[in-house]
N, C-alpha and C positions, 0 to 999 in steps of 0.2 A: 504493500500500500504506500501511497504518498504520505510521508511522515508529517503529521499536523500537530506535533507537540509544540506547546506555547512557551516562549521564552519572554516573560513579562517585561524585563528591563529593556531589552533591545526593541521589543515591540513598542513600548512607550516612546522610545527614541525615534523609531520609524514613523510613528504617528506625528510627532512634532516636526520631523524633517519634511514629511509630505505636506503638512499644513503650511510650513514656511515656503515650500516650493510651489504651492498651488496645485498639488497632485491629488487626484482621486482616481478610483479604479473601477472599471466595469465588472459587473458580475458575469458569470457564464450565461445566466439567463438573459442578460442584455445582449450578449454576443449572439445568442440564438434569435432574440427578438429585439432589435435595436430601436423599435418604436418606443420601448420603455426607457431609453436613455433620457436623463433629466433635461428639461427644457433649456436650462442655462448652458449646458454642454452643447446642445444643438445650435444655440445661438453663436457660440464660439466657432463651431465647425464651419459655419457659413462663410467665414473669413480666412480659413486655414487651408493650405495645400495638403494634398494627400500624403506627401512625403515629408512635410515640415516637421522639424524637431520641436514639437509642442505637446505637452502632456494630454491635451484633449484628444489627440489622435489615438490614444489608447482605446477610445470608444469606437474607433473605426476597425477594430479587429473583429471583422464579421464578413460573411459571404454576401451581405446585403447592402454594401455600399453603393450609393448612386455612382454610375460610371463617369465620374468627372475628376479631373486632376486637381481642381480647386473648388472649395465651397460646397461640395456635395454632401447630401444627407443620406437617407436610406430608402431602399425600395425592395424589390424582389431579389431572389437568389441569382447572382451573376452566372450566366451559362449560355451555351449555344448548342445547336443540334446539327449533327453531320448527317446528310441524307445519303441514300443508296447511290445516287449518281456520282458522289464523290468517293465513298468508301468501298463500293463494290460488294457490299453485303446487304441482306434484306432488312436486318434489324436497324432500328434507329439508335444512334450513338449520341448520348448527351454528354457534354463536357462542361464541368464546373470551371469557371475562369478565375484564376488567382490574381490576375492583372490589377484588380481594383482594391487589393489590400495595400496599406502602407508598406513601402519597400518593393511593391510590385510582385509579391509572392506570399502564399498562405502560410509559409513557415513562421511568420511573425506570430501567428496564433499559437503554434507549438512552443515557442520560446516564452510566451506569456504563461502558458500552462505549467511550464517548468519553474519559472522564477517567482511568480506572484504568491503561490502557497508559502514559500519560504519568507517572503517579505511580510505577509500579514500574520505570520506566526512568530516573527522575531528570529527566525533561523538565519536570515541574511541581513546584514547591516550595510546599506548602500553608502554610508559615509566612510566606512573603513575597508570594505571588502571588494576586491575586483571580481567581476563576473566573467568567467572564461567560457567561450562558446566554440567548441570544436565541431567542425562541419566539413562537408564536401561542397558547400556552396551557400544556399539560401538561408539555412538555419543560422549560421554565424552572422549573416547580414541582419536577420530578424532580431537576434540576440543583442547585437551592437546597437540596433535602433531602439529596442525596448530599454536598454541601459541608458541611452542618451535621453530618452523621455523621462526616465527616473533620475537623471543627473548623477548617475554613478559610473564608475570606471569599468571599462570592458577590455578584454583581450579576445580578438577574433582569430581563429585558426582555420586555414583551408589550404588545399593543395595548390602548389604554384602553377599548375597547368590549367586552372579555371579561367573563365573569360575575363578580359580586360575590364569590362563594365563592372564586374563584381568588385575587383580590387580598387578601381578608381573611386567608386562610391564609398566603399568601406573605409578608405583612408581619410575620408572627410568626416566620418562619424565616429569610428572606434578610436579609443585611445592608443591601441596597439594592434597591429596586424602581423600575424606570423604565417608565412608561406612555407608549408612543409614539402618535402620532395615528392615528385610524381604527379599523377593526374587524378581523375575522378575516383579510380578504384583503389588508390593508395590510402586506405583507411587506417591501417596499423601504424603508419608513420604519424598520423594525427594522435592516435592513442599514446604513442611513445612520447610525443611532445607534452601531452597532458601529465604523464608520470614525471617528466623532467620539471614541469612547473610545480607539481605537488611537492617535490623534494627540494624546491628552491627556498622554502621558508617564507615566501610571500603570503600575505593574508588574501586568500582567494577561494572561490568556490567554482567547481567545474560542473557545468550543466551539459552533460554528454547526451545528446539527443538519442543515441543508440541504446541507452539503458535508463533514461529518465521516464518514469511512467506518466509524468505530466504531458509528454509528447502525444502518445496515443489517446490519453484521457481527453485532451482538448478536441481531437478529431472525433472520438467516440461521442462526445457531448455536443459539439458545435457542428462539425462537418456532417456527421451522421444525421442530425436533426434537419440540417439544411437540405440534404438529399431527400429525406422522407417528405418534407414539405413540398419540395419541387415536384416530386413524383405524383403528387395529388393532381397536378395539371396534365400529366401525360398518361397515367394509367386509367384511361377511359375506354369504353367500348371493347372490353375484354383484353386489353393489352396487359402483358406480363413483364415484371422486373426480373430479368434473367441473370444479370451479372454485374458485379462491382469490380472494376479493374484498377489497380494502383501499382506503380513501381514499388518494389520491395524497399529500396532506399533505407531510411532509418527505421522502418517499421511503423512510423507514426500514422501516415495517412490510411494504412490498412485498418486502423482502429475504427474508422467510420464503418467499414465493412462488418465488423463484429456487432456494432449497434444495429445495422440494417438487417443482419441475419435474424435478430430477435423479432424484427417487425415483419420480415418477409421470409418465412421459413424455407421456401424453395430456392431462395437466392444462393448463388455460388460466388465466392470471392476468389479472385485470381491475382497473384503477385507477378509483376513483370520485372525482367532484368535484361541486361545486355547479353547477347549471344557471345560476345567476346570475353565475357567474365561470368560464366553460367554457374554461379556458386550454388544456388538452390536446385537447379535442374541437373547438373552433372558433377557437383562438388568441384567446379572448375575455378579458374583464376585467369587474370589477364588484364590488359588495359583496354579502355573503350572511350567513346566520345559523347555518350549521353549524359551530359552534366547534371549532377544533383541527385543521383539515385544510389550511390554507395555500393560497395561490393566486398567480396572476399571474406564475408562472415555473415552469420545470421544474427540480426539485432536481438538483444535481450528482450525488447518490448514487442517482438513479433510473436503473435499467438499462432503457432504452427498448426495447432489442432483445428483452427477455424479457417484454414487456407485450403481451398479446393483445387486450384490449378496453379501451375507455374508456367509462365510463358516467356520465352527468350526472343528478343528483338535484335536483329542484325543492325548494328549502329550505322551502317552505310545508308539504310533506308531513311531514318530521320534526317541525316545530313543532306541527302538529295532532295527530300521533301521540303527542307528548310528553304531551299532556293525556289522550288516550284511555288510555294505559298507566299513568297515575299519578293521575288524578282518581278518586275513589271511584265515581262514577256510571259512568265509562268501564270500570272493572274489573268492575263488576256486569254491564254489557252484554256484555263479553267472555265471562264465565262462562255467561251465559244462551245465548250463541251456540255453546256447546260447547267453549270453550277450557278446558283443565285448570286448575282453581283454583290448584294448586301452581305452575304456570308463570306464571299471571297475577300471583301474589304476587312473582315474581322478575323481572318486566319492568322494575323499577327498576334492574336491572343494565345497562340500555341508557341511555347518555348520548345527547346529540343526535347526535354523529358516529356512534355505534353504530347508532342508528335509520337514519341515512343509509346506512350500510353494508348494513344489512338490506334497504332498498329497492333498492339496487344489486344485491344478491344475487338478489332476486326478479326484477328485470328481466333479469339474466343467465340465470336458469333459464327464464324464458318465451321469451326470444329463441332460446335453444338447444333449446327444446322438450324439456326434461329430464323424466324420468319418475320413478316411485317408486323406481327402481333407482339413482338418482343422488343424490350428496351434494355440497352446496356449503358452503364454510366461509368465515366472515368474522369480524371482530374488533369487540368492544366495548371501545374504548380505556379508557373510564371509565364512570361510572354517574351516577345522579341525585344522588349525594352533592354533585356540583359544579354542579347546575342547579336547585335548589329555588327560587331567586329568579326563574328564567325562567318557571316555572309561575305564580308569583304575578304576574309582569308580564303574562303572557298573560291571566290572569283580570281584571286591571285594564283591559287593552286591549280585551278581547272580551266581558267579562261572565261571569257564572257558567256553569259547564259543565252542559249539560243532556243528558237522555237522547236527545233527537232529534239533538243535535250528535254524541253518541257514535256513534249509528247511521250518521250521514253519514261520520264519520271511519273507521269500520270498513269502510264501503263503499269509501271512498277507498283503503284498504289492499288490499282484495280486487280492485280493478280497476286496479292498477298496470300501465302499458303499457310497450312497448319503444321508446318515442320517445327521442330524444336519446342515442343510444349508437352505438358503431361497433366492428365487428370490424376489427382493424388488419392491413393488408398490410405488406409489407417497406418500401415507401416512406412509408407512414403512420407507421411507427415511426421511420424516419429523419427525417422532417419534425419529429416531436416531439423527437427527440434534437438536431436542429439549433437548436431554440429555446434550448438551453442557452447558445449563443454570446453572446447579447445580454445575459443576466444575468451569466454567470460569467466571460467573457473581457473584454467591454467594460466592465462595471460593477465586477466584483469582482477582476479581475486574475489569474484562474487561468490555467494554462498551456495554450495551444492544442494543443500536441502531446499532452497528456494527454486533452483532449477528443476528439481524433481517435482516440487509442488505445482509448477506451471503445467506439467503434464498430468500427474496422478491426481491432483486436487484441482483440476482444471476450472470447473465452473466457479467454485468458491474463490480461487486465487484471482482470476481475471475480473470477476464481478466486483470484488473488494478493491481491486487496483484501479479499475476504470469507472466505477460507479460512485465517485466521491463528490460529484458536482454540488449537491445540496449543502454538504458540510462546508466545502470551500466557499460557496456563496455566502453562507452565514458569517464566515470569518471576514470576507471582503466587505459585507454590509456593515459589520461591527466596526471594522477599520475605518470605513468612510464616515460612519457616525461619529467616531472619535476625532477624526480629522476636522469634521464640522464645516466643510465648504459647500456641501450640496443642500 
């Protein structure tokens, strides 16, 4: 469970600190239903940019932000639907759009879920302690941003091979940025840097997304509820919710799938990963280019028993579609092939991992022979805001984008096959779960009895870990009441 032990002396200090800084905190209930955000906060948001370092932007940690860069309030769940003419499969694919979160990615929600329980219990002191955010991309950006809103010091850690946009923005927000060796899949190097920092003697706390239950708990509580609400618009006239697809990554976004399986018992949850580093599928390893999805281990917070499919995506496919969806010639070809121009204009809502998730969703739909009556849902963690330099690099590497290349890439999208994927049986799931031992027990010193409880005491363990929203909201509400600014 998330530790909610109260430390009264530090808690009182945190209350006074937030009062002095003008900081109040949204509850998880407000992130689900931002219409309940206090009126004086909404008035402030009307004059604040989506990425501004202003504590009122804590209230924009929701899937329901108005899609505006400045002054937006709230509306419906941000999403778009990919039709058969584009995907080549019969089922509708709904994509949640992370573009309209502060920092341009939903990971800011996971960092809130990790840090805030410690702030409102007095376990974390923002005046003395540095918050360390190890990540393969967006999580450390979200953590650095949350730390900036709380006016506390932060260290962001990410692989040196991540996109230029990530580093440029991070250096303007985080107090310290550490680039570790390697690319997207070099997670152990990040963990090694965390151990080095622990042994340095500095006053710091490490919020490791791969083993912090606040990560999947936020998605279980907020993302899962957003999907459930959204599906009310689409599950009409006999339509069925067939699959929830998410990159394995830190294991956090899969948390929404566990919530949804309780609501839709026939639903199947699929974890996607890069074919070039097929850790879940083949116990494999390697480097790849699908930024932000993590590799070479099974996250501590991944509930393997609730995972029904593993789907590997060849990273060359998202890289080619990145140009098809964003180059002018590619967009013109899509329109001529019958894709709605309004949708084409919105394809920049898909970052590289979002495109990878869409490919996994197509493979899932084809494998299961889904029909027009089926709905599959997946996630676009971020958007092209963070990858413009990648398009330029591809142009330098491969030359100008041509109409013939656009047609070949469109054909590639339309002929996605069901290779390199697996429907998991009981012992397949257990095999995947058992891989946690080598990373988390041998390397990271986690408790073996807890690892066993994740499997053997499954329902009790995961419900206690993910179902803490009401108690945390009580603590947040009490904290706000003591701060006294609302």
